[in-house]
PyMOL Python script that loads the backbone (N, CA, C, O; Angstrom):
from pymol import cmd

cmd.read_pdbstr("""\
ATOM      1  N   MET A   1      51.917  30.600 112.863  1.00  0.00           N
ATOM      2  CA  MET A   1      51.224  29.972 113.979  1.00  0.00           C
ATOM      3  C   MET A   1      51.546  28.474 113.953  1.00  0.00           C
ATOM      4  O   MET A   1      51.505  27.838 112.899  1.00  0.00           O
ATOM      5  N   ALA A   2      51.858  27.936 115.097  1.00  0.00           N
ATOM      6  CA  ALA A   2      52.198  26.521 115.212  1.00  0.00           C
ATOM      7  C   ALA A   2      50.951  25.674 114.984  1.00  0.00           C
ATOM      8  O   ALA A   2      49.833  26.098 115.277  1.00  0.00           O
ATOM      9  N   GLU A   3      51.158  24.482 114.461  1.00  0.00           N
ATOM     10  CA  GLU A   3      50.037  23.583 114.158  1.00  0.00           C
ATOM     11  C   GLU A   3      49.226  23.237 115.409  1.00  0.00           C
ATOM     12  O   GLU A   3      47.997  23.196 115.356  1.00  0.00           O
ATOM     13  N   ALA A   4      49.898  22.991 116.522  1.00  0.00           N
ATOM     14  CA  ALA A   4      49.190  22.665 117.769  1.00  0.00           C
ATOM     15  C   ALA A   4      48.343  23.844 118.241  1.00  0.00           C
ATOM     16  O   ALA A   4      47.231  23.662 118.736  1.00  0.00           O
ATOM     17  N   GLN A   5      48.874  25.044 118.084  1.00  0.00           N
ATOM     18  CA  GLN A   5      48.143  26.246 118.492  1.00  0.00           C
ATOM     19  C   GLN A   5      46.903  26.428 117.613  1.00  0.00           C
ATOM     20  O   GLN A   5      45.831  26.778 118.105  1.00  0.00           O
ATOM     21  N   HIS A   6      47.059  26.191 116.320  1.00  0.00           N
ATOM     22  CA  HIS A   6      45.939  26.287 115.387  1.00  0.00           C
ATOM     23  C   HIS A   6      44.858  25.261 115.731  1.00  0.00           C
ATOM     24  O   HIS A   6      43.669  25.578 115.707  1.00  0.00           O
ATOM     25  N   ALA A   7      45.265  24.050 116.045  1.00  0.00           N
ATOM     26  CA  ALA A   7      44.315  22.998 116.420  1.00  0.00           C
ATOM     27  C   ALA A   7      43.558  23.379 117.695  1.00  0.00           C
ATOM     28  O   ALA A   7      42.359  23.120 117.802  1.00  0.00           O
ATOM     29  N   GLU A   8      44.238  23.984 118.646  1.00  0.00           N
ATOM     30  CA  GLU A   8      43.595  24.413 119.887  1.00  0.00           C
ATOM     31  C   GLU A   8      42.577  25.518 119.623  1.00  0.00           C
ATOM     32  O   GLU A   8      41.504  25.530 120.225  1.00  0.00           O
ATOM     33  N   ILE A   9      42.905  26.432 118.738  1.00  0.00           N
ATOM     34  CA  ILE A   9      41.972  27.511 118.383  1.00  0.00           C
ATOM     35  C   ILE A   9      40.721  26.924 117.744  1.00  0.00           C
ATOM     36  O   ILE A   9      39.611  27.330 118.089  1.00  0.00           O
ATOM     37  N   LEU A  10      40.872  25.987 116.829  1.00  0.00           N
ATOM     38  CA  LEU A  10      39.719  25.363 116.179  1.00  0.00           C
ATOM     39  C   LEU A  10      38.874  24.583 117.183  1.00  0.00           C
ATOM     40  O   LEU A  10      37.645  24.613 117.120  1.00  0.00           O
ATOM     41  N   LYS A  11      39.525  23.892 118.098  1.00  0.00           N
ATOM     42  CA  LYS A  11      38.798  23.131 119.118  1.00  0.00           C
ATOM     43  C   LYS A  11      37.979  24.079 120.002  1.00  0.00           C
ATOM     44  O   LYS A  11      36.822  23.802 120.318  1.00  0.00           O
ATOM     45  N   ARG A  12      38.589  25.189 120.392  1.00  0.00           N
ATOM     46  CA  ARG A  12      37.888  26.160 121.239  1.00  0.00           C
ATOM     47  C   ARG A  12      36.718  26.771 120.483  1.00  0.00           C
ATOM     48  O   ARG A  12      35.638  26.949 121.048  1.00  0.00           O
ATOM     49  N   ARG A  13      36.923  27.092 119.217  1.00  0.00           N
ATOM     50  CA  ARG A  13      35.851  27.663 118.406  1.00  0.00           C
ATOM     51  C   ARG A  13      34.679  26.703 118.308  1.00  0.00           C
ATOM     52  O   ARG A  13      33.522  27.116 118.392  1.00  0.00           O
ATOM     53  N   ASP A  14      34.976  25.428 118.131  1.00  0.00           N
ATOM     54  CA  ASP A  14      33.920  24.427 117.998  1.00  0.00           C
ATOM     55  C   ASP A  14      33.104  24.265 119.282  1.00  0.00           C
ATOM     56  O   ASP A  14      31.944  23.856 119.225  1.00  0.00           O
ATOM     57  N   THR A  15      33.689  24.578 120.427  1.00  0.00           N
ATOM     58  CA  THR A  15      32.928  24.481 121.675  1.00  0.00           C
ATOM     59  C   THR A  15      32.065  25.721 121.899  1.00  0.00           C
ATOM     60  O   THR A  15      31.093  25.667 122.651  1.00  0.00           O
ATOM     61  N   LEU A  16      32.409  26.835 121.256  1.00  0.00           N
ATOM     62  CA  LEU A  16      31.665  28.077 121.443  1.00  0.00           C
ATOM     63  C   LEU A  16      30.658  28.334 120.334  1.00  0.00           C
ATOM     64  O   LEU A  16      29.610  28.933 120.576  1.00  0.00           O
ATOM     65  N   ASP A  17      30.959  27.895 119.136  1.00  0.00           N
ATOM     66  CA  ASP A  17      30.109  28.145 117.978  1.00  0.00           C
ATOM     67  C   ASP A  17      29.165  26.979 117.732  1.00  0.00           C
ATOM     68  O   ASP A  17      29.519  25.819 117.940  1.00  0.00           O
ATOM     69  N   ARG A  18      27.955  27.307 117.285  1.00  0.00           N
ATOM     70  CA  ARG A  18      27.012  26.272 116.874  1.00  0.00           C
ATOM     71  C   ARG A  18      26.641  26.545 115.429  1.00  0.00           C
ATOM     72  O   ARG A  18      25.942  27.514 115.133  1.00  0.00           O
ATOM     73  N   ASN A  19      27.107  25.694 114.532  1.00  0.00           N
ATOM     74  CA  ASN A  19      26.728  25.822 113.137  1.00  0.00           C
ATOM     75  C   ASN A  19      25.336  25.227 112.964  1.00  0.00           C
ATOM     76  O   ASN A  19      25.104  24.059 113.277  1.00  0.00           O
ATOM     77  N   GLU A  20      24.427  26.034 112.470  1.00  0.00           N
ATOM     78  CA  GLU A  20      23.062  25.582 112.268  1.00  0.00           C
ATOM     79  C   GLU A  20      22.511  26.232 111.009  1.00  0.00           C
ATOM     80  O   GLU A  20      22.977  27.292 110.592  1.00  0.00           O
ATOM     81  N   LYS A  21      21.526  25.595 110.414  1.00  0.00           N
ATOM     82  CA  LYS A  21      20.906  26.130 109.208  1.00  0.00           C
ATOM     83  C   LYS A  21      20.297  27.495 109.491  1.00  0.00           C
ATOM     84  O   LYS A  21      19.866  27.785 110.607  1.00  0.00           O
ATOM     85  N   LEU A  22      20.271  28.324 108.456  1.00  0.00           N
ATOM     86  CA  LEU A  22      19.683  29.655 108.593  1.00  0.00           C
ATOM     87  C   LEU A  22      18.235  29.563 109.044  1.00  0.00           C
ATOM     88  O   LEU A  22      17.802  30.357 109.879  1.00  0.00           O
ATOM     89  N   SER A  23      17.488  28.625 108.517  1.00  0.00           N
ATOM     90  CA  SER A  23      16.080  28.499 108.894  1.00  0.00           C
ATOM     91  C   SER A  23      15.929  28.239 110.390  1.00  0.00           C
ATOM     92  O   SER A  23      15.000  28.752 111.016  1.00  0.00           O
ATOM     93  N   VAL A  24      16.821  27.457 110.963  1.00  0.00           N
ATOM     94  CA  VAL A  24      16.772  27.172 112.404  1.00  0.00           C
ATOM     95  C   VAL A  24      17.153  28.422 113.190  1.00  0.00           C
ATOM     96  O   VAL A  24      16.525  28.722 114.206  1.00  0.00           O
ATOM     97  N   GLN A  25      18.169  29.153 112.740  1.00  0.00           N
ATOM     98  CA  GLN A  25      18.570  30.377 113.424  1.00  0.00           C
ATOM     99  C   GLN A  25      17.452  31.417 113.391  1.00  0.00           C
ATOM    100  O   GLN A  25      17.222  32.124 114.371  1.00  0.00           O
ATOM    101  N   LEU A  26      16.760  31.502 112.252  1.00  0.00           N
ATOM    102  CA  LEU A  26      15.644  32.439 112.147  1.00  0.00           C
ATOM    103  C   LEU A  26      14.508  32.034 113.083  1.00  0.00           C
ATOM    104  O   LEU A  26      13.832  32.893 113.649  1.00  0.00           O
ATOM    105  N   ARG A  27      14.297  30.728 113.246  1.00  0.00           N
ATOM    106  CA  ARG A  27      13.280  30.262 114.195  1.00  0.00           C
ATOM    107  C   ARG A  27      13.664  30.650 115.622  1.00  0.00           C
ATOM    108  O   ARG A  27      12.810  31.076 116.400  1.00  0.00           O
ATOM    109  N   TRP A  28      14.956  30.503 115.970  1.00  0.00           N
ATOM    110  CA  TRP A  28      15.413  30.906 117.302  1.00  0.00           C
ATOM    111  C   TRP A  28      15.123  32.385 117.535  1.00  0.00           C
ATOM    112  O   TRP A  28      14.655  32.774 118.605  1.00  0.00           O
ATOM    113  N   LEU A  29      15.407  33.205 116.523  1.00  0.00           N
ATOM    114  CA  LEU A  29      15.164  34.643 116.657  1.00  0.00           C
ATOM    115  C   LEU A  29      13.673  34.925 116.812  1.00  0.00           C
ATOM    116  O   LEU A  29      13.278  35.775 117.610  1.00  0.00           O
ATOM    117  N   ALA A  30      12.850  34.216 116.052  1.00  0.00           N
ATOM    118  CA  ALA A  30      11.394  34.398 116.168  1.00  0.00           C
ATOM    119  C   ALA A  30      10.914  33.999 117.561  1.00  0.00           C
ATOM    120  O   ALA A  30      10.058  34.670 118.138  1.00  0.00           O
ATOM    121  N   GLU A  31      11.456  32.919 118.099  1.00  0.00           N
ATOM    122  CA  GLU A  31      11.087  32.479 119.446  1.00  0.00           C
ATOM    123  C   GLU A  31      11.502  33.504 120.502  1.00  0.00           C
ATOM    124  O   GLU A  31      10.880  33.609 121.559  1.00  0.00           O
ATOM    125  N   ALA A  32      12.561  34.255 120.201  1.00  0.00           N
ATOM    126  CA  ALA A  32      13.025  35.313 121.110  1.00  0.00           C
ATOM    127  C   ALA A  32      12.288  36.623 120.842  1.00  0.00           C
ATOM    128  O   ALA A  32      12.623  37.663 121.409  1.00  0.00           O
ATOM    129  N   ARG A  33      11.281  36.559 119.972  1.00  0.00           N
ATOM    130  CA  ARG A  33      10.454  37.713 119.596  1.00  0.00           C
ATOM    131  C   ARG A  33      11.260  38.815 118.926  1.00  0.00           C
ATOM    132  O   ARG A  33      11.020  40.001 119.154  1.00  0.00           O
ATOM    133  N   VAL A  34      12.213  38.415 118.100  1.00  0.00           N
ATOM    134  CA  VAL A  34      12.981  39.357 117.287  1.00  0.00           C
ATOM    135  C   VAL A  34      12.350  39.354 115.905  1.00  0.00           C
ATOM    136  O   VAL A  34      12.325  38.325 115.231  1.00  0.00           O
ATOM    137  N   ALA A  35      11.844  40.497 115.487  1.00  0.00           N
ATOM    138  CA  ALA A  35      11.087  40.549 114.235  1.00  0.00           C
ATOM    139  C   ALA A  35      11.886  41.147 113.077  1.00  0.00           C
ATOM    140  O   ALA A  35      11.686  40.749 111.929  1.00  0.00           O
ATOM    141  N   ASP A  36      12.770  42.077 113.348  1.00  0.00           N
ATOM    142  CA  ASP A  36      13.498  42.785 112.303  1.00  0.00           C
ATOM    143  C   ASP A  36      14.857  42.122 112.092  1.00  0.00           C
ATOM    144  O   ASP A  36      15.819  42.435 112.793  1.00  0.00           O
ATOM    145  N   VAL A  37      14.936  41.205 111.124  1.00  0.00           N
ATOM    146  CA  VAL A  37      16.154  40.430 110.879  1.00  0.00           C
ATOM    147  C   VAL A  37      16.564  40.589 109.426  1.00  0.00           C
ATOM    148  O   VAL A  37      15.727  40.536 108.525  1.00  0.00           O
ATOM    149  N   ASP A  38      17.867  40.784 109.202  1.00  0.00           N
ATOM    150  CA  ASP A  38      18.386  40.897 107.842  1.00  0.00           C
ATOM    151  C   ASP A  38      19.684  40.106 107.754  1.00  0.00           C
ATOM    152  O   ASP A  38      20.520  40.172 108.656  1.00  0.00           O
ATOM    153  N   VAL A  39      19.851  39.363 106.671  1.00  0.00           N
ATOM    154  CA  VAL A  39      21.112  38.680 106.391  1.00  0.00           C
ATOM    155  C   VAL A  39      21.946  39.658 105.579  1.00  0.00           C
ATOM    156  O   VAL A  39      21.608  39.961 104.434  1.00  0.00           O
ATOM    157  N   VAL A  40      23.030  40.152 106.159  1.00  0.00           N
ATOM    158  CA  VAL A  40      23.823  41.189 105.507  1.00  0.00           C
ATOM    159  C   VAL A  40      25.040  40.646 104.781  1.00  0.00           C
ATOM    160  O   VAL A  40      25.639  41.349 103.967  1.00  0.00           O
ATOM    161  N   PHE A  41      25.415  39.404 105.064  1.00  0.00           N
ATOM    162  CA  PHE A  41      26.554  38.790 104.382  1.00  0.00           C
ATOM    163  C   PHE A  41      26.346  37.295 104.355  1.00  0.00           C
ATOM    164  O   PHE A  41      25.920  36.698 105.344  1.00  0.00           O
ATOM    165  N   ARG A  42      26.649  36.687 103.215  1.00  0.00           N
ATOM    166  CA  ARG A  42      26.537  35.234 103.086  1.00  0.00           C
ATOM    167  C   ARG A  42      27.682  34.749 102.196  1.00  0.00           C
ATOM    168  O   ARG A  42      27.897  35.285 101.108  1.00  0.00           O
ATOM    169  N   ASN A  43      28.408  33.746 102.656  1.00  0.00           N
ATOM    170  CA  ASN A  43      29.479  33.137 101.891  1.00  0.00           C
ATOM    171  C   ASN A  43      29.536  31.658 102.267  1.00  0.00           C
ATOM    172  O   ASN A  43      30.039  31.289 103.329  1.00  0.00           O
ATOM    173  N   ARG A  44      29.015  30.830 101.381  1.00  0.00           N
ATOM    174  CA  ARG A  44      28.911  29.385 101.622  1.00  0.00           C
ATOM    175  C   ARG A  44      28.124  29.097 102.887  1.00  0.00           C
ATOM    176  O   ARG A  44      26.917  29.336 102.929  1.00  0.00           O
ATOM    177  N   THR A  45      28.783  28.588 103.918  1.00  0.00           N
ATOM    178  CA  THR A  45      28.068  28.231 105.149  1.00  0.00           C
ATOM    179  C   THR A  45      28.154  29.317 106.210  1.00  0.00           C
ATOM    180  O   THR A  45      27.641  29.140 107.315  1.00  0.00           O
ATOM    181  N   PHE A  46      28.790  30.433 105.895  1.00  0.00           N
ATOM    182  CA  PHE A  46      28.962  31.513 106.864  1.00  0.00           C
ATOM    183  C   PHE A  46      27.999  32.646 106.548  1.00  0.00           C
ATOM    184  O   PHE A  46      27.938  33.116 105.412  1.00  0.00           O
ATOM    185  N   ILE A  47      27.242  33.087 107.557  1.00  0.00           N
ATOM    186  CA  ILE A  47      26.330  34.215 107.369  1.00  0.00           C
ATOM    187  C   ILE A  47      26.500  35.195 108.525  1.00  0.00           C
ATOM    188  O   ILE A  47      26.928  34.838 109.622  1.00  0.00           O
ATOM    189  N   VAL A  48      26.152  36.425 108.236  1.00  0.00           N
ATOM    190  CA  VAL A  48      26.109  37.459 109.271  1.00  0.00           C
ATOM    191  C   VAL A  48      24.699  38.030 109.232  1.00  0.00           C
ATOM    192  O   VAL A  48      24.220  38.471 108.187  1.00  0.00           O
ATOM    193  N   THR A  49      24.044  38.016 110.387  1.00  0.00           N
ATOM    194  CA  THR A  49      22.701  38.574 110.473  1.00  0.00           C
ATOM    195  C   THR A  49      22.726  39.783 111.394  1.00  0.00           C
ATOM    196  O   THR A  49      23.531  39.874 112.321  1.00  0.00           O
ATOM    197  N   VAL A  50      21.827  40.695 111.111  1.00  0.00           N
ATOM    198  CA  VAL A  50      21.605  41.855 111.975  1.00  0.00           C
ATOM    199  C   VAL A  50      20.150  41.763 112.402  1.00  0.00           C
ATOM    200  O   VAL A  50      19.263  41.550 111.576  1.00  0.00           O
ATOM    201  N   ALA A  51      19.915  41.924 113.682  1.00  0.00           N
ATOM    202  CA  ALA A  51      18.552  41.810 114.196  1.00  0.00           C
ATOM    203  C   ALA A  51      18.309  42.856 115.268  1.00  0.00           C
ATOM    204  O   ALA A  51      19.205  43.222 116.029  1.00  0.00           O
ATOM    205  N   ARG A  52      17.074  43.323 115.303  1.00  0.00           N
ATOM    206  CA  ARG A  52      16.655  44.275 116.324  1.00  0.00           C
ATOM    207  C   ARG A  52      15.408  43.750 117.001  1.00  0.00           C
ATOM    208  O   ARG A  52      14.456  43.317 116.352  1.00  0.00           O
ATOM    209  N   LYS A  53      15.436  43.797 118.289  1.00  0.00           N
ATOM    210  CA  LYS A  53      14.257  43.375 119.042  1.00  0.00           C
ATOM    211  C   LYS A  53      13.409  44.610 119.316  1.00  0.00           C
ATOM    212  O   LYS A  53      13.859  45.571 119.940  1.00  0.00           O
ATOM    213  N   GLY A  54      12.162  44.560 118.831  1.00  0.00           N
ATOM    214  CA  GLY A  54      11.283  45.721 118.928  1.00  0.00           C
ATOM    215  C   GLY A  54      10.610  45.824 120.194  1.00  0.00           C
ATOM    216  O   GLY A  54       9.838  46.759 120.408  1.00  0.00           O
TER     217      GLY A  54
END
""", "prot")
cmd.dss("prot")
cmd.show_as("cartoon", "prot")
cmd.util.cbc("prot")
cmd.orient("prot")
């Protein structure tokens, strides 16, 4: 992959993704009335959550 193409991908990702603390993300889910939340993967600053709205 060309360096310019890689830079464009990172720039696009940064406009779509919002990196935020887990505690803030959990608050967002609570505000959306999502009660069943589980963190299924964690690696440094990257997490994957699974949530179900009851």
